[in-house]
C-alpha beads as a LAMMPS data file, in Angstrom:
LAMMPS data file: protein, C-alpha beads

170 atoms
169 bonds

1 atom types
1 bond types

-500.0 500.0 xlo xhi
-500.0 500.0 ylo yhi
-500.0 500.0 zlo zhi

Masses

1 110.0

Atoms # bond

1 1 1 -107.424 -158.532 342.212
2 1 1 -110.130 -155.977 341.592
3 1 1 -110.170 -156.729 337.786
4 1 1 -110.469 -160.495 338.601
5 1 1 -113.413 -159.847 340.962
6 1 1 -115.099 -157.760 338.172
7 1 1 -114.529 -160.491 335.543
8 1 1 -115.986 -163.148 337.953
9 1 1 -118.972 -161.031 338.820
10 1 1 -119.633 -160.187 335.226
11 1 1 -119.399 -164.043 334.210
12 1 1 -121.858 -164.874 337.032
13 1 1 -124.151 -162.184 336.062
14 1 1 -124.049 -163.344 332.449
15 1 1 -124.731 -166.919 333.366
16 1 1 -127.782 -165.844 335.602
17 1 1 -129.033 -163.618 332.695
18 1 1 -128.721 -166.383 330.101
19 1 1 -130.307 -168.957 332.502
20 1 1 -127.451 -171.257 332.640
21 1 1 -127.346 -171.115 336.481
22 1 1 -131.043 -171.737 336.705
23 1 1 -132.319 -175.176 337.490
24 1 1 -135.860 -174.510 336.237
25 1 1 -136.568 -174.353 332.592
26 1 1 -139.717 -173.113 330.962
27 1 1 -141.020 -174.245 327.520
28 1 1 -144.554 -173.000 327.480
29 1 1 -143.897 -170.584 324.629
30 1 1 -142.114 -173.343 322.506
31 1 1 -144.080 -173.968 319.503
32 1 1 -143.548 -177.790 319.618
33 1 1 -144.588 -177.908 323.291
34 1 1 -147.643 -175.764 322.686
35 1 1 -148.626 -177.862 319.691
36 1 1 -148.136 -181.177 321.326
37 1 1 -149.952 -180.202 324.606
38 1 1 -152.745 -178.550 322.838
39 1 1 -153.252 -181.325 320.279
40 1 1 -153.277 -183.996 323.042
41 1 1 -155.747 -182.012 325.298
42 1 1 -158.030 -181.797 322.237
43 1 1 -157.723 -185.333 321.307
44 1 1 -159.980 -186.310 324.229
45 1 1 -162.483 -183.528 323.471
46 1 1 -162.654 -184.523 319.716
47 1 1 -163.473 -188.040 320.667
48 1 1 -166.626 -186.572 322.407
49 1 1 -167.329 -184.079 319.675
50 1 1 -166.544 -181.119 322.041
51 1 1 -165.231 -177.817 320.705
52 1 1 -161.490 -177.686 320.722
53 1 1 -159.526 -175.707 323.331
54 1 1 -157.652 -172.727 322.390
55 1 1 -154.114 -171.706 323.671
56 1 1 -154.024 -168.891 326.189
57 1 1 -150.721 -167.203 326.833
58 1 1 -152.115 -165.701 330.051
59 1 1 -153.050 -169.094 331.246
60 1 1 -149.688 -170.403 330.297
61 1 1 -148.086 -167.608 332.281
62 1 1 -150.057 -168.535 335.342
63 1 1 -149.060 -172.299 334.792
64 1 1 -145.437 -171.260 334.434
65 1 1 -145.288 -169.463 337.814
66 1 1 -146.831 -172.533 339.603
67 1 1 -144.567 -174.997 337.728
68 1 1 -141.425 -173.057 338.670
69 1 1 -142.683 -173.022 342.242
70 1 1 -143.247 -176.630 342.232
71 1 1 -139.849 -177.423 340.718
72 1 1 -138.352 -175.204 343.374
73 1 1 -139.961 -177.010 346.303
74 1 1 -139.777 -180.416 344.510
75 1 1 -143.421 -181.245 345.446
76 1 1 -146.594 -181.664 343.392
77 1 1 -149.440 -179.852 344.869
78 1 1 -152.383 -177.920 343.623
79 1 1 -152.527 -174.069 343.781
80 1 1 -155.375 -173.403 346.181
81 1 1 -155.473 -169.738 345.336
82 1 1 -157.045 -170.462 341.866
83 1 1 -159.924 -172.529 343.107
84 1 1 -163.071 -171.522 341.206
85 1 1 -161.051 -169.130 338.845
86 1 1 -159.031 -171.559 336.768
87 1 1 -158.846 -175.289 336.463
88 1 1 -155.584 -177.090 337.045
89 1 1 -153.931 -180.228 335.967
90 1 1 -150.570 -181.308 337.334
91 1 1 -148.104 -183.955 336.105
92 1 1 -144.627 -184.667 337.407
93 1 1 -141.974 -187.319 336.580
94 1 1 -138.365 -188.009 335.973
95 1 1 -136.704 -185.194 334.171
96 1 1 -136.378 -185.513 330.427
97 1 1 -137.884 -189.029 330.474
98 1 1 -141.324 -188.412 329.037
99 1 1 -142.655 -186.754 325.997
100 1 1 -145.268 -183.988 326.213
101 1 1 -147.824 -186.263 324.610
102 1 1 -147.122 -188.883 327.366
103 1 1 -147.586 -186.339 330.045
104 1 1 -150.982 -185.248 329.002
105 1 1 -151.967 -188.900 328.005
106 1 1 -151.466 -189.757 331.587
107 1 1 -154.501 -187.566 332.406
108 1 1 -156.484 -188.937 329.418
109 1 1 -155.829 -192.419 330.799
110 1 1 -158.279 -191.616 333.559
111 1 1 -161.017 -192.169 331.138
112 1 1 -160.901 -195.858 331.837
113 1 1 -162.108 -195.149 335.422
114 1 1 -164.782 -192.547 334.239
115 1 1 -168.481 -193.305 333.796
116 1 1 -170.886 -190.572 332.682
117 1 1 -172.579 -188.868 335.460
118 1 1 -172.583 -185.898 337.958
119 1 1 -169.268 -184.687 339.138
120 1 1 -167.502 -185.909 341.351
121 1 1 -169.535 -189.146 341.334
122 1 1 -168.607 -190.109 337.782
123 1 1 -165.892 -192.646 338.184
124 1 1 -164.002 -194.979 340.386
125 1 1 -160.589 -193.559 341.425
126 1 1 -158.972 -190.560 339.952
127 1 1 -160.835 -188.998 337.096
128 1 1 -160.498 -185.198 337.732
129 1 1 -157.753 -184.592 335.259
130 1 1 -159.637 -186.257 332.402
131 1 1 -162.947 -184.499 333.288
132 1 1 -161.168 -181.144 333.274
133 1 1 -159.815 -181.799 329.911
134 1 1 -163.293 -182.599 328.479
135 1 1 -165.353 -180.173 330.616
136 1 1 -167.960 -178.811 328.305
137 1 1 -167.718 -175.130 329.300
138 1 1 -163.917 -175.017 329.302
139 1 1 -162.656 -173.088 326.294
140 1 1 -158.928 -172.338 326.723
141 1 1 -155.791 -174.044 328.235
142 1 1 -152.236 -172.809 328.953
143 1 1 -149.474 -174.996 330.082
144 1 1 -145.829 -174.784 331.178
145 1 1 -143.093 -177.273 332.097
146 1 1 -140.391 -176.523 334.632
147 1 1 -137.724 -178.782 336.019
148 1 1 -135.258 -178.781 338.769
149 1 1 -133.035 -181.247 337.037
150 1 1 -134.449 -184.450 338.591
151 1 1 -138.170 -183.873 338.292
152 1 1 -140.153 -182.163 335.474
153 1 1 -143.444 -180.513 336.451
154 1 1 -146.172 -179.914 333.828
155 1 1 -148.876 -177.491 334.917
156 1 1 -151.996 -176.881 332.732
157 1 1 -154.455 -174.254 333.538
158 1 1 -157.988 -174.211 332.180
159 1 1 -160.681 -171.518 331.738
160 1 1 -163.463 -171.576 332.601
161 1 1 -162.587 -174.075 335.275
162 1 1 -164.257 -177.389 335.091
163 1 1 -164.946 -180.179 337.685
164 1 1 -167.941 -178.221 339.121
165 1 1 -169.553 -180.188 341.796
166 1 1 -173.116 -181.184 340.854
167 1 1 -172.570 -180.732 337.188
168 1 1 -172.054 -183.192 334.354
169 1 1 -168.778 -182.837 332.449
170 1 1 -170.480 -182.769 329.017

Bonds

1 1 1 2
2 1 2 3
3 1 3 4
4 1 4 5
5 1 5 6
6 1 6 7
7 1 7 8
8 1 8 9
9 1 9 10
10 1 10 11
11 1 11 12
12 1 12 13
13 1 13 14
14 1 14 15
15 1 15 16
16 1 16 17
17 1 17 18
18 1 18 19
19 1 19 20
20 1 20 21
21 1 21 22
22 1 22 23
23 1 23 24
24 1 24 25
25 1 25 26
26 1 26 27
27 1 27 28
28 1 28 29
29 1 29 30
30 1 30 31
31 1 31 32
32 1 32 33
33 1 33 34
34 1 34 35
35 1 35 36
36 1 36 37
37 1 37 38
38 1 38 39
39 1 39 40
40 1 40 41
41 1 41 42
42 1 42 43
43 1 43 44
44 1 44 45
45 1 45 46
46 1 46 47
47 1 47 48
48 1 48 49
49 1 49 50
50 1 50 51
51 1 51 52
52 1 52 53
53 1 53 54
54 1 54 55
55 1 55 56
56 1 56 57
57 1 57 58
58 1 58 59
59 1 59 60
60 1 60 61
61 1 61 62
62 1 62 63
63 1 63 64
64 1 64 65
65 1 65 66
66 1 66 67
67 1 67 68
68 1 68 69
69 1 69 70
70 1 70 71
71 1 71 72
72 1 72 73
73 1 73 74
74 1 74 75
75 1 75 76
76 1 76 77
77 1 77 78
78 1 78 79
79 1 79 80
80 1 80 81
81 1 81 82
82 1 82 83
83 1 83 84
84 1 84 85
85 1 85 86
86 1 86 87
87 1 87 88
88 1 88 89
89 1 89 90
90 1 90 91
91 1 91 92
92 1 92 93
93 1 93 94
94 1 94 95
95 1 95 96
96 1 96 97
97 1 97 98
98 1 98 99
99 1 99 100
100 1 100 101
101 1 101 102
102 1 102 103
103 1 103 104
104 1 104 105
105 1 105 106
106 1 106 107
107 1 107 108
108 1 108 109
109 1 109 110
110 1 110 111
111 1 111 112
112 1 112 113
113 1 113 114
114 1 114 115
115 1 115 116
116 1 116 117
117 1 117 118
118 1 118 119
119 1 119 120
120 1 120 121
121 1 121 122
122 1 122 123
123 1 123 124
124 1 124 125
125 1 125 126
126 1 126 127
127 1 127 128
128 1 128 129
129 1 129 130
130 1 130 131
131 1 131 132
132 1 132 133
133 1 133 134
134 1 134 135
135 1 135 136
136 1 136 137
137 1 137 138
138 1 138 139
139 1 139 140
140 1 140 141
141 1 141 142
142 1 142 143
143 1 143 144
144 1 144 145
145 1 145 146
146 1 146 147
147 1 147 148
148 1 148 149
149 1 149 150
150 1 150 151
151 1 151 152
152 1 152 153
153 1 153 154
154 1 154 155
155 1 155 156
156 1 156 157
157 1 157 158
158 1 158 159
159 1 159 160
160 1 160 161
161 1 161 162
162 1 162 163
163 1 163 164
164 1 164 165
165 1 165 166
166 1 166 167
167 1 167 168
168 1 168 169
169 1 169 170
């Protein structure tokens, strides 16, 4: 009986350690993920002849913590603790149904509602994800993806933060 309990406990510990019991996943340090997300962010910057963003592991780590939190509570909401410190873009959708490029392109699609001017009065509707990606002073991005099995949550963090009220994006 004690031996069976030991085996069961060891097996559960092994599953937890290997991540098989966890419903959240992280892919922020996966080279395909990093490449796709960084390339897609920079596609919109390149179109405006802005300097490319670089990948920040520190921002990716911050993004991972928040993405895992969102997956756990199953709700998309911005992290109010980072206001003024880091910029943040959020995306969520059906688990395993969207490519990384599609996720970032959803933000880039806001360009159609954007008109050049002073933030936040530079568009009709939602434009803040797009403007964060192309904000002239932003230099680095780090992103992470977490899932709870039904919904994927992509979080990208940007530094320096964009979307500064009273300034033009570029």
